[in-house]
C-alpha positions in Angstrom: -56.6 206.0 -168.1 -53.4 204.4 -169.2 -53.3 201.8 -172.0 -56.8 202.5 -173.4 -57.2 205.0 -176.2 -60.2 207.3 -176.8 -62.3 208.3 -179.7 -64.5 211.4 -180.1 -68.1 210.7 -181.2 -70.1 213.5 -182.9 -73.6 213.4 -181.6 -74.8 216.4 -183.7 -75.8 219.9 -182.8 -72.3 220.5 -181.4 -72.7 217.7 -178.8 -70.0 215.0 -178.5 -68.9 212.1 -176.3 -65.4 210.8 -175.9 -65.5 207.0 -175.5 -62.7 204.5 -174.8 -61.7 202.4 -177.8 -61.7 199.2 -175.8 -64.3 197.7 -173.5 -63.1 198.2 -169.9 -63.2 195.1 -167.7 -65.2 196.9 -165.0 -67.8 198.0 -167.6 -68.2 194.5 -168.9 -68.5 193.1 -165.4 -71.3 195.6 -164.4 -73.2 194.9 -167.7 -72.9 191.2 -167.1 -74.3 191.6 -163.5 -77.4 193.4 -165.0 -78.0 190.9 -167.8 -77.3 187.8 -165.6 -80.8 188.0 -164.0 -82.4 187.7 -167.5 -80.7 184.5 -168.5 -82.7 181.3 -168.4 -80.9 178.1 -167.9 -82.2 175.2 -170.0 -84.4 172.6 -168.5 -82.3 169.9 -170.2 -81.2 166.8 -168.6 -78.6 164.3 -170.0 -79.5 160.6 -169.9 -77.0 158.0 -170.9 -77.9 154.4 -171.7 -76.2 151.5 -173.3 -77.4 150.5 -176.8 -75.8 147.7 -178.7 -72.8 147.8 -176.4 -72.3 151.5 -176.9 -73.2 154.4 -174.6 -75.9 156.6 -176.1 -76.6 160.0 -174.7 -80.1 161.5 -174.9 -80.9 165.1 -174.1 -84.2 165.5 -172.4 -85.9 168.9 -172.5 -89.1 168.9 -170.5 -89.0 165.1 -170.5 -88.8 164.9 -174.3 -85.8 163.5 -176.2 -84.3 166.4 -178.1 -81.4 166.4 -180.6 -78.2 167.9 -179.0 -78.0 170.7 -181.6 -81.5 171.9 -180.6 -80.6 172.1 -176.9 -79.7 175.7 -176.1 -77.0 176.3 -173.5 -78.8 179.4 -172.3 -81.8 181.5 -173.3 -82.9 185.1 -172.6 -86.1 186.1 -170.9 -87.0 188.6 -173.6 -90.3 189.5 -171.8 -88.5 190.8 -168.6 -85.1 191.7 -170.0 -84.1 195.4 -169.5 -81.4 196.1 -172.0 -81.9 199.8 -171.4 -80.3 199.4 -168.0 -77.5 197.4 -169.4 -76.9 199.8 -172.3 -76.9 202.7 -169.8 -74.3 200.9 -167.7 -72.2 200.4 -170.9 -72.5 204.1 -171.8 -71.6 205.3 -168.4 -68.6 202.9 -168.1 -67.2 203.7 -171.5 -67.7 207.4 -171.8 -64.7 209.4 -170.6 -66.2 212.8 -171.2 -69.2 214.4 -173.0 -70.5 217.8 -173.7 -73.6 217.4 -171.5 -71.8 217.9 -168.1 -70.7 215.2 -165.6 -70.7 211.6 -166.9 -73.4 210.3 -164.5 -76.9 208.7 -164.6 -78.8 211.9 -163.9 -77.2 213.6 -166.9 -77.9 210.5 -169.1 -81.5 210.4 -167.9 -82.0 214.1 -168.9 -80.4 213.6 -172.3 -82.6 213.7 -175.4 -83.5 210.1 -176.4 -82.1 210.7 -179.9 -78.7 211.6 -178.4 -78.7 208.6 -176.0 -79.6 206.3 -178.9 -76.9 207.7 -181.1 -74.4 207.2 -178.3 -75.7 203.6 -177.8 -75.3 202.9 -181.5 -71.7 204.3 -181.4 -70.9 202.0 -178.4 -72.5 199.0 -180.3 -70.3 199.8 -183.3 -67.2 200.1 -181.2 -67.6 197.2 -178.8 -70.4 195.0 -180.3 -73.7 194.4 -178.6 -74.3 194.3 -174.8 -72.1 191.5 -173.4 -73.8 188.6 -171.7 -72.2 186.7 -168.7 -69.5 184.3 -169.8 -70.0 185.1 -173.5 -66.8 187.1 -173.9 -68.8 189.2 -176.3 -72.3 190.6 -177.0 -75.8 189.4 -177.7 
């Protein structure tokens, strides 16, 4: 892969993974596709009215006037969010090679959980948390 460097991650017991040193666009796009379904758009409405000759904007959340700084642009459905799927997609997209065999979902599924978590932590340290759609970064 031209233009992107790699870094070897020691996973203990002689196991290793070689990850890319930059987040690849395709990986970011796949992770965003997974996380997109867990984003909750706010139920906020904007209402403008004239007060003393000036336009005043109110933000209504569930019909209640709410200060602008309390209106979240987007929220996460933490009950249904599956960040394991998103993290797996990030691992599979960013690992160039590892000592476990081919870099694919079946090998990742058979990996000891401690190794998978160590690899996920290494990815978090290298790229930041799992990226959300339109965020340009991670959670």
